[in-house]
Backbone as ProteinMPNN parsed JSONL, in Angstrom:
{"seq_chain_A": "XXXXXXXXXXXXXXXXXXXXXXXXXXXXXXXXXXXXXXXXXXXXXXXXXXXXXXXXXXXXXXXXXXXXXXXXXXXXXXXXXXXXXXXXXXXXXXXXXXXXXXXXXXXXXXXXXXXXXXXXXXXXXXXXXXXXXXXXXXXXXXXXXXXXXXXX", "coords_chain_A": {"N_chain_A": [[-21.393, -77.376, -115.468], [-18.88, -75.048, -114.379], [-19.535, -72.941, -111.861], [-18.008, -70.542, -111.39], [-15.898, -70.304, -113.377], [-17.586, -70.21, -115.57], [-17.259, -72.328, -117.518], [-17.67, -75.468, -118.814], [-17.104, -78.582, -117.61], [-14.809, -80.914, -118.883], [-15.826, -83.99, -120.397], [-14.669, -87.033, -121.645], [-15.982, -89.626, -123.377], [-15.472, -92.923, -123.68], [-17.077, -95.437, -125.386], [-18.522, -98.171, -126.723], [-20.983, -98.959, -127.961], [-22.721, -97.518, -130.163], [-25.638, -96.45, -129.978], [-26.205, -96.172, -127.067], [-24.076, -94.691, -126.439], [-24.75, -92.393, -127.909], [-27.18, -91.756, -128.136], [-28.031, -91.584, -125.459], [-26.234, -91.505, -123.395], [-24.388, -89.157, -123.772], [-26.281, -86.897, -124.528], [-27.708, -86.903, -121.911], [-25.582, -86.419, -120.111], [-24.707, -83.632, -121.229], [-27.259, -82.594, -120.239], [-26.781, -82.348, -117.769], [-24.963, -80.345, -117.358], [-22.452, -81.033, -118.377], [-19.534, -80.952, -120.621], [-19.471, -83.009, -122.897], [-18.009, -85.254, -124.901], [-17.735, -88.129, -127.344], [-16.331, -91.282, -128.014], [-15.561, -94.38, -129.704], [-13.851, -96.37, -129.688], [-10.561, -97.679, -128.738], [-8.813, -96.454, -130.227], [-9.712, -94.305, -131.195], [-9.868, -92.933, -128.524], [-7.193, -92.532, -128.199], [-6.187, -90.617, -130.219], [-8.205, -88.486, -129.695], [-7.229, -87.872, -127.097], [-4.765, -86.791, -128.164], [-5.504, -84.614, -129.044], [-6.891, -83.029, -127.3], [-7.648, -82.181, -123.978], [-9.271, -83.622, -121.726], [-11.112, -83.163, -118.577], [-12.22, -85.447, -117.134], [-12.314, -89.014, -118.159], [-14.683, -91.453, -118.959], [-15.224, -94.689, -119.119], [-15.672, -97.773, -120.903], [-14.993, -101.052, -120.277], [-15.214, -103.529, -122.022], [-14.114, -103.951, -125.255], [-13.775, -103.228, -128.753], [-11.345, -103.063, -129.668], [-9.539, -103.58, -127.767], [-8.814, -103.872, -124.439], [-10.446, -102.304, -121.593], [-9.58, -102.254, -119.161], [-6.99, -102.201, -119.207], [-6.565, -99.829, -120.592], [-7.542, -98.001, -118.79], [-5.159, -98.142, -116.907], [-2.912, -97.201, -118.445], [-3.945, -94.574, -118.747], [-3.81, -93.509, -116.631], [-1.401, -93.617, -115.978], [-0.291, -91.914, -118.042], [-1.706, -89.771, -118.168], [-2.03, -88.294, -115.344], [-3.612, -86.444, -113.976], [-6.185, -86.588, -114.892], [-9.314, -87.647, -114.255], [-10.955, -90.851, -113.648], [-13.694, -92.784, -114.521], [-15.289, -95.727, -114.746], [-17.359, -97.455, -116.657], [-19.301, -100.063, -116.986], [-20.417, -103.157, -118.174], [-19.211, -105.47, -116.95], [-19.839, -106.106, -113.68], [-19.008, -107.686, -111.459], [-17.722, -108.075, -108.177], [-14.727, -108.729, -108.215], [-13.73, -107.711, -110.728], [-14.631, -105.072, -110.192], [-12.722, -104.347, -108.377], [-10.427, -104.773, -109.592], [-10.482, -102.774, -111.52], [-10.479, -100.386, -110.058], [-8.003, -100.666, -108.541], [-6.41, -100.553, -111.053], [-6.416, -97.855, -111.421], [-8.819, -96.323, -111.686], [-11.129, -93.964, -110.46], [-13.75, -94.314, -109.69], [-16.399, -96.819, -110.215], [-18.44, -98.087, -111.947], [-21.117, -100.273, -112.528], [-23.236, -101.207, -115.506], [-26.656, -101.587, -115.779], [-26.924, -98.374, -115.466], [-28.233, -95.726, -113.364], [-28.717, -92.54, -114.66], [-28.926, -90.42, -112.994], [-27.108, -91.414, -110.843], [-24.866, -91.529, -112.194], [-24.278, -89.062, -112.949], [-24.036, -87.817, -110.378], [-21.95, -89.145, -109.337], [-19.963, -88.077, -110.944], [-19.917, -85.606, -110.295], [-18.806, -85.665, -107.798], [-16.224, -86.469, -108.2], [-15.421, -84.512, -109.545], [-15.328, -82.337, -107.629], [-12.941, -83.111, -106.112], [-10.937, -82.988, -108.28], [-8.343, -80.925, -109.409], [-7.482, -78.712, -111.722], [-5.422, -77.037, -114.204], [-7.252, -75.392, -115.799], [-9.459, -75.109, -114.311], [-11.497, -74.483, -111.439], [-12.14, -76.254, -108.407], [-14.887, -76.921, -108.451], [-18.018, -78.582, -108.433], [-20.666, -78.997, -111.251], [-23.708, -77.376, -110.608], [-26.184, -79.107, -109.054], [-28.797, -79.162, -110.22], [-31.874, -80.651, -110.378], [-34.355, -80.113, -110.837], [-35.11, -79.16, -113.413], [-34.782, -81.608, -115.147], [-36.316, -84.402, -117.005], [-38.872, -86.192, -115.362], [-38.633, -88.858, -115.452], [-36.062, -91.377, -114.766], [-33.919, -92.395, -116.832], [-32.687, -95.714, -117.362], [-29.547, -97.043, -117.969]], "CA_chain_A": [[-20.504, -75.955, -115.579], [-18.333, -74.578, -113.439], [-20.017, -71.537, -111.861], [-17.139, -69.427, -111.232], [-15.334, -69.598, -114.404], [-18.133, -70.26, -116.786], [-16.955, -73.284, -118.489], [-18.161, -76.797, -118.25], [-16.182, -79.572, -117.216], [-14.809, -81.782, -120.199], [-15.831, -85.356, -120.245], [-14.573, -87.735, -122.613], [-16.703, -90.922, -122.828], [-15.261, -94.042, -124.591], [-18.358, -96.278, -125.117], [-18.617, -98.691, -128.145], [-22.036, -99.136, -128.14], [-23.116, -96.22, -130.5], [-26.939, -95.98, -129.575], [-25.829, -95.653, -125.773], [-23.065, -93.205, -126.315], [-24.83, -90.916, -129.046], [-28.632, -91.108, -127.784], [-28.521, -91.713, -123.976], [-25.087, -90.93, -122.322], [-24.157, -87.677, -124.176], [-27.291, -85.833, -124.163], [-27.673, -86.834, -120.584], [-24.465, -85.302, -119.44], [-25.096, -82.494, -121.382], [-28.388, -82.109, -119.55], [-26.056, -81.932, -116.193], [-23.994, -79.169, -117.488], [-21.054, -81.148, -118.44], [-19.099, -80.705, -121.781], [-19.119, -84.332, -123.215], [-17.85, -85.875, -125.996], [-17.773, -89.611, -127.198], [-15.483, -92.085, -129.083], [-16.06, -95.629, -129.932], [-12.675, -97.378, -129.702], [-9.058, -97.028, -128.089], [-7.79, -95.683, -131.14], [-10.414, -92.947, -131.02], [-9.302, -92.129, -127.379], [-5.841, -92.211, -128.269], [-6.342, -89.57, -130.912], [-8.904, -87.654, -128.867], [-6.139, -87.347, -126.089], [-3.767, -86.001, -128.815], [-5.937, -83.118, -129.574], [-7.537, -82.397, -126.039], [-7.315, -82.62, -122.475], [-10.798, -83.903, -120.756], [-11.093, -83.544, -117.164], [-12.582, -86.908, -116.95], [-12.592, -90.268, -119.074], [-15.74, -92.34, -118.752], [-14.358, -95.815, -119.716], [-15.944, -99.242, -120.921], [-14.365, -102.5, -120.224], [-15.342, -104.49, -123.26], [-14.291, -102.708, -126.25], [-13.672, -103.954, -129.985], [-9.943, -103.016, -129.978], [-8.656, -103.726, -126.569], [-9.314, -104.135, -122.673], [-10.439, -100.983, -120.954], [-8.569, -102.09, -117.78], [-5.499, -101.554, -119.766], [-6.695, -98.519, -121.034], [-7.453, -97.318, -117.447], [-3.973, -98.272, -116.265], [-2.23, -96.363, -119.427], [-4.317, -93.291, -118.878], [-3.374, -93.223, -115.112], [0.239, -93.14, -116.001], [0.151, -90.902, -119.151], [-2.626, -88.296, -117.908], [-2.52, -88.614, -114.031], [-4.643, -85.703, -113.572], [-7.619, -87.059, -115.619], [-10.362, -88.392, -113.335], [-11.382, -91.896, -114.484], [-14.771, -93.512, -114.111], [-15.313, -96.998, -115.401], [-18.661, -97.634, -116.78], [-19.235, -101.254, -117.805], [-21.212, -104.41, -117.95], [-18.698, -105.999, -115.847], [-20.055, -105.7, -112.351], [-18.541, -108.728, -110.249], [-16.517, -107.582, -107.26], [-13.164, -108.792, -108.937], [-13.676, -106.529, -111.685], [-14.49, -103.699, -109.752], [-11.467, -104.071, -107.507], [-9.229, -104.615, -110.528], [-10.478, -101.366, -112.002], [-10.094, -99.297, -108.984], [-6.503, -100.901, -108.343], [-5.766, -99.91, -111.985], [-6.381, -96.317, -111.655], [-10.206, -95.821, -111.73], [-11.431, -93.252, -109.12], [-14.791, -94.826, -109.615], [-16.491, -98.172, -110.911], [-20.28, -98.268, -112.118], [-21.829, -101.326, -113.422], [-24.363, -100.973, -116.262], [-27.168, -100.622, -116.106], [-26.892, -97.339, -114.265], [-28.974, -94.482, -113.702], [-27.951, -91.171, -115.139], [-28.607, -89.648, -111.919], [-26.106, -91.872, -110.115], [-23.731, -91.293, -113.051], [-24.051, -87.301, -112.922], [-23.473, -87.546, -109.009], [-20.446, -89.558, -109.215], [-18.913, -87.195, -111.804], [-19.741, -84.275, -109.682], [-18.148, -86.001, -106.691], [-14.989, -86.616, -108.741], [-15.082, -83.024, -109.758], [-15.155, -81.633, -106.583], [-11.664, -83.499, -105.928], [-10.097, -82.561, -108.942], [-7.731, -79.631, -109.439], [-6.967, -78.707, -112.994], [-5.287, -75.42, -114.282], [-8.295, -74.79, -116.228], [-10.769, -74.84, -113.405], [-11.349, -74.573, -109.694], [-12.741, -77.722, -107.945], [-16.296, -76.9, -108.183], [-18.976, -79.022, -109.478], [-21.807, -78.183, -111.881], [-24.822, -77.345, -109.948], [-27.108, -80.332, -109.064], [-30.424, -78.836, -110.371], [-32.576, -81.711, -110.952], [-35.786, -79.706, -110.97], [-35.614, -79.388, -114.924], [-34.715, -82.765, -115.982], [-37.461, -85.167, -117.078], [-39.233, -86.986, -114.122], [-38.19, -90.334, -115.273], [-34.675, -91.568, -114.48], [-33.668, -93.735, -117.557], [-31.567, -96.736, -116.99], [-28.723, -97.615, -118.994]], "C_chain_A": [[-20.087, -75.289, -114.305], [-18.76, -73.248, -113.082], [-19.272, -70.471, -111.723], [-16.287, -69.121, -112.577], [-16.17, -69.552, -115.64], [-18.223, -71.231, -117.852], [-17.233, -74.888, -117.945], [-17.2, -77.892, -118.366], [-16.051, -80.64, -118.546], [-14.682, -83.117, -119.907], [-15.553, -85.95, -121.68], [-15.012, -89.217, -122.441], [-16.139, -92.281, -124.058], [-16.154, -95.381, -124.404], [-18.537, -96.595, -126.869], [-19.786, -98.802, -128.725], [-22.909, -97.655, -128.684], [-24.64, -95.634, -129.924], [-26.787, -95.495, -128.257], [-25.1, -94.673, -125.63], [-23.806, -92.148, -126.816], [-26.274, -90.396, -128.371], [-29.137, -91.285, -126.184], [-27.461, -90.992, -123.382], [-24.887, -89.443, -122.643], [-24.924, -86.633, -124.09], [-27.617, -85.94, -122.52], [-26.665, -86.139, -119.882], [-24.513, -84.017, -119.886], [-26.048, -81.921, -120.596], [-27.589, -81.563, -118.211], [-25.328, -81.132, -116.288], [-22.571, -79.496, -117.909], [-20.908, -81.18, -120.178], [-18.747, -81.886, -122.417], [-19.083, -84.792, -124.594], [-17.489, -87.434, -126.208], [-16.788, -90.011, -128.307], [-15.848, -93.471, -128.533], [-15.082, -96.623, -129.875], [-11.379, -96.374, -129.078], [-8.558, -96.152, -128.874], [-8.361, -94.336, -131.094], [-10.115, -92.374, -129.918], [-8.281, -91.616, -127.595], [-5.687, -90.906, -128.943], [-6.972, -88.266, -130.282], [-7.893, -86.942, -127.748], [-4.986, -86.45, -126.594], [-3.854, -84.634, -128.963], [-6.626, -82.42, -128.254], [-7.125, -82.954, -124.817], [-8.568, -82.461, -121.718], [-10.275, -83.815, -119.405], [-11.256, -84.965, -116.739], [-13.006, -87.949, -118.168], [-13.743, -91.214, -118.225], [-15.153, -93.544, -119.699], [-15.218, -96.93, -119.819], [-15.031, -100.196, -120.906], [-14.167, -103.072, -121.452], [-15.264, -103.792, -124.28], [-13.521, -103.638, -127.409], [-12.039, -104.032, -130.117], [-8.829, -103.171, -128.849], [-9.404, -103.819, -125.139], [-9.289, -102.832, -121.966], [-9.708, -100.952, -119.359], [-7.363, -101.648, -118.251], [-5.232, -100.169, -119.854], [-6.493, -97.592, -119.784], [-6.037, -97.081, -116.754], [-2.92, -97.406, -117.086], [-2.676, -95.258, -119.066], [-3.91, -92.673, -117.661], [-2.04, -92.873, -115.167], [0.356, -92.073, -116.856], [-0.695, -89.57, -118.937], [-2.944, -88.584, -116.241], [-3.481, -87.683, -113.245], [-5.963, -85.464, -114.13], [-8.176, -87.865, -114.682], [-10.767, -89.767, -114.344], [-12.505, -92.44, -114.038], [-15.027, -94.532, -114.982], [-16.815, -97.018, -115.374], [-18.947, -98.744, -117.603], [-20.388, -102.43, -117.246], [-20.702, -105.364, -117.046], [-18.812, -105.633, -114.518], [-19.486, -106.545, -111.056], [-17.422, -107.759, -109.604], [-14.876, -107.682, -107.92], [-12.991, -107.931, -109.946], [-13.677, -105.321, -111.149], [-13.356, -103.316, -109.09], [-10.335, -103.871, -108.533], [-9.294, -103.074, -111.283], [-9.981, -100.201, -111.109], [-8.614, -99.407, -108.857], [-5.939, -100.279, -109.652], [-5.931, -98.663, -112.478], [-7.881, -95.728, -111.797], [-10.325, -95.197, -110.405], [-12.759, -93.617, -108.988], [-15.408, -95.685, -110.641], [-17.901, -98.097, -110.95], [-20.303, -99.284, -112.956], [-23.036, -100.932, -113.987], [-25.244, -102.066, -115.896], [-27.078, -99.718, -115.129], [-27.621, -95.993, -114.498], [-28.204, -93.434, -113.862], [-27.841, -90.314, -113.971], [-27.499, -89.862, -110.968], [-24.868, -91.297, -111.043], [-23.206, -89.419, -112.858], [-23.367, -87.227, -111.387], [-22.003, -88.019, -108.603], [-19.521, -88.59, -109.906], [-18.745, -85.844, -111.172], [-18.88, -84.354, -108.253], [-16.569, -85.843, -106.824], [-14.709, -85.188, -109.116], [-14.677, -82.214, -108.815], [-13.78, -81.996, -106.061], [-10.639, -83.033, -106.72], [-9.839, -81.038, -108.994], [-7.018, -79.393, -110.814], [-6.498, -77.192, -112.976], [-6.293, -74.583, -114.811], [-9.44, -74.435, -115.317], [-10.332, -75.006, -112.091], [-12.119, -75.86, -109.625], [-14.105, -77.516, -107.541], [-17.03, -77.496, -109.168], [-20.038, -78.48, -110.26], [-22.718, -78.428, -110.914], [-25.787, -78.459, -110.041], [-28.476, -79.914, -109.094], [-31.018, -79.861, -110.983], [-33.911, -81.562, -111.35], [-36.197, -79.366, -112.517], [-35.572, -80.266, -115.7], [-36.214, -83.409, -116.137], [-37.816, -85.889, -115.735], [-38.671, -88.239, -114.053], [-36.746, -90.589, -115.535], [-34.102, -92.896, -115.744], [-32.552, -94.277, -117.045], [-30.599, -97.138, -118.28], [-28.213, -99.092, -119.027]], "O_chain_A": [[-20.837, -75.036, -113.362], [-18.449, -72.337, -113.85], [-19.8, -69.376, -111.919], [-15.995, -67.968, -112.892], [-15.739, -69.012, -116.659], [-18.959, -71.15, -118.835], [-16.993, -75.307, -116.813], [-16.514, -77.967, -119.385], [-17.042, -81.096, -119.117], [-13.707, -83.551, -119.293], [-16.068, -85.494, -122.701], [-14.543, -89.942, -121.564], [-16.576, -92.336, -125.208], [-15.997, -96.202, -123.5], [-18.635, -95.836, -127.833], [-19.827, -98.768, -129.955], [-23.545, -96.901, -127.946], [-24.741, -94.488, -129.488], [-27.202, -94.347, -128.098], [-25.331, -93.787, -124.807], [-23.655, -91.026, -126.333], [-26.574, -89.231, -128.112], [-30.293, -91.161, -125.778], [-27.696, -89.9, -122.865], [-25.206, -88.583, -121.822], [-24.52, -85.546, -123.678], [-27.769, -84.865, -121.94], [-26.966, -85.272, -119.061], [-24.372, -83.143, -119.032], [-25.835, -80.779, -120.189], [-27.813, -80.455, -117.725], [-24.734, -80.909, -115.233], [-21.651, -78.679, -117.887], [-21.867, -81.375, -120.925], [-17.53, -81.949, -122.593], [-20.054, -84.71, -125.346], [-16.956, -88.007, -125.258], [-16.478, -89.311, -129.271], [-16.27, -93.749, -127.41], [-15.455, -97.788, -130.013], [-11.203, -95.162, -128.963], [-7.934, -95.17, -128.472], [-7.655, -93.335, -130.973], [-10.015, -91.153, -130.031], [-8.103, -90.423, -127.35], [-5.078, -90.035, -128.322], [-6.404, -87.175, -130.323], [-7.799, -85.727, -127.576], [-4.365, -85.635, -125.912], [-2.993, -83.756, -129.015], [-6.858, -81.212, -128.303], [-6.426, -83.951, -124.638], [-8.908, -81.415, -121.165], [-9.188, -84.291, -119.078], [-10.426, -85.541, -116.036], [-13.897, -87.695, -118.979], [-13.616, -91.582, -117.058], [-14.702, -93.349, -120.828], [-15.672, -97.234, -118.716], [-14.126, -100.053, -121.729], [-13.044, -103.131, -121.952], [-16.149, -102.962, -124.483], [-12.802, -104.59, -127.103], [-11.52, -105.016, -130.643], [-7.62, -102.963, -128.957], [-10.63, -103.818, -125.027], [-8.213, -102.278, -121.744], [-9.41, -99.989, -118.652], [-6.744, -100.741, -117.696], [-4.277, -99.49, -119.475], [-5.64, -96.714, -119.664], [-5.773, -96.044, -116.146], [-2.035, -96.878, -116.413], [-1.714, -94.501, -118.94], [-3.676, -91.466, -117.593], [-1.554, -91.955, -114.507], [1.129, -91.187, -116.491], [-0.398, -88.493, -119.454], [-4.031, -89.061, -115.917], [-4.026, -87.973, -112.181], [-6.688, -84.485, -113.95], [-7.518, -88.818, -114.266], [-10.857, -89.691, -115.57], [-12.386, -92.684, -112.838], [-14.985, -94.196, -116.165], [-17.479, -96.702, -114.386], [-18.898, -98.603, -118.825], [-20.992, -102.472, -116.175], [-21.465, -106.063, -116.379], [-17.965, -104.859, -114.072], [-19.518, -106.139, -109.895], [-16.601, -107.013, -110.136], [-14.078, -106.749, -108.017], [-11.906, -107.352, -109.977], [-12.854, -104.479, -111.507], [-12.945, -102.157, -109.13], [-9.463, -103.011, -108.411], [-8.305, -102.388, -111.542], [-9.226, -99.289, -111.448], [-7.933, -98.396, -109.028], [-5.013, -99.483, -109.498], [-5.697, -98.317, -113.636], [-7.968, -94.526, -112.049], [-9.809, -95.666, -109.39], [-13.171, -93.182, -107.914], [-15.129, -95.49, -111.824], [-18.521, -98.042, -109.888], [-19.651, -99.306, -114.0], [-23.896, -100.389, -113.294], [-24.859, -103.22, -115.714], [-27.132, -100.09, -113.957], [-27.616, -95.33, -115.536], [-27.112, -93.328, -113.305], [-26.883, -89.552, -113.834], [-26.956, -88.944, -110.355], [-23.973, -90.639, -110.513], [-22.12, -88.862, -112.698], [-22.294, -86.648, -111.218], [-21.184, -87.497, -107.847], [-18.405, -88.341, -109.45], [-17.794, -85.085, -111.363], [-18.388, -83.372, -107.699], [-15.809, -85.332, -106.001], [-13.564, -84.787, -108.904], [-13.768, -81.407, -109.012], [-13.304, -81.049, -105.435], [-9.567, -82.68, -106.226], [-10.646, -80.14, -108.757], [-5.923, -79.935, -110.967], [-6.878, -76.326, -112.189], [-6.397, -73.389, -114.532], [-10.254, -73.552, -115.587], [-9.275, -75.46, -111.653], [-12.635, -76.423, -110.591], [-14.502, -77.872, -106.432], [-16.949, -77.249, -110.371], [-20.385, -77.351, -109.911], [-22.702, -79.506, -110.319], [-26.205, -78.742, -111.164], [-29.271, -80.203, -108.199], [-30.735, -80.053, -112.166], [-34.583, -82.388, -111.967], [-37.378, -79.298, -112.859], [-36.077, -80.173, -116.818], [-37.164, -82.981, -115.481], [-36.853, -86.153, -115.016], [-38.269, -88.762, -113.014], [-36.22, -90.032, -116.498], [-33.949, -94.085, -115.463], [-31.644, -93.694, -116.453], [-31.012, -97.481, -119.387], [-27.508, -99.482, -119.958]]}, "name": "protein", "num_of_chains": 1, "seq": "XXXXXXXXXXXXXXXXXXXXXXXXXXXXXXXXXXXXXXXXXXXXXXXXXXXXXXXXXXXXXXXXXXXXXXXXXXXXXXXXXXXXXXXXXXXXXXXXXXXXXXXXXXXXXXXXXXXXXXXXXXXXXXXXXXXXXXXXXXXXXXXXXXXXXXXX"}
């Protein structure tokens, strides 16, 4: 949540694994103060982007209806103000380099600790400047979270 405006940073998560999306990532992001919503496919992402303007997109690479690398490139061109974090099982160096070259602001391989994902999002938030938000990240209060750090 942006402490000055009282609004949460809007995260749109494109992850085709329903259990990971709905039962791990979205609840964890909400616990860290982000306003997160998820979609399962590129077509779902396209529909969501027509209806809303997220601040950050978290993007998987291996998707049932296309290539996440291509999605990153297209989103960077069509929505240059959206932050892009790639979260994927493809963690080889050439994949990371490609993702960053095509427009991702960060590239995290799975499994990822939720703490690292939240820290990456906060770091990106500090640099984003959108009309709806001042560039302040949600507070990093980890005292209220469970002692375990789930791995994705």
